[in-house]
C-alpha positions, 0 to 999 in steps of 0.5 A: 500500500502506498504511503500518504504524504504528510498532511499540511495540517496537524491534529492538536488532539483537541479536535482542532486542526492547526494550519501551517506556519505559512498560512498563519503568516498571511495577515489581513491588510486594511483597505487602501484609502484615497483622496480626491485631488483637484488640478488647477486650470486657467479656465475654471472660476475660483468661486465655482471651485469653492462652491464645489468644495462646499457642496461635494465635500461639506467644507465650510466656506473658509476652508473651501476658500483656503483649499481653492487658493492652495490649488491655484498656487500649488497647481493641485490640492486635496479636495477631500478624503481619505475615503474608500476607493469606491467613495473617492471614485464616486465623488470624483465622477460627480465633481467632474460631471458638475464642472462639465455641465457648467462648461469647465475643464477642471480635472479631479482624480482619486489618488491613493493615500501613501 
């Protein structure tokens, strides 16, 4: 009769199988977080950027104005986050649709938080 190879599990004698050390090394990773980034352009009015920050990301007018100025001076800025990928993608889509309907090319992207 052929011999069976050693099982990858061991019986602890308590009715519980112990997994290999390799499997126990796998750790659950937290999901990545994402931020919505606005990119500056020469066409979109700053007031409209501020309005969008208040509406979509629930910033106060003061904070939205500061973020708008940062975007203007640094060429990009964090509109909101961190969010799950799905929420960041949805917010980005809604923001881009808002600007396109208004006739402006502002670019927004969901970017992974490093």
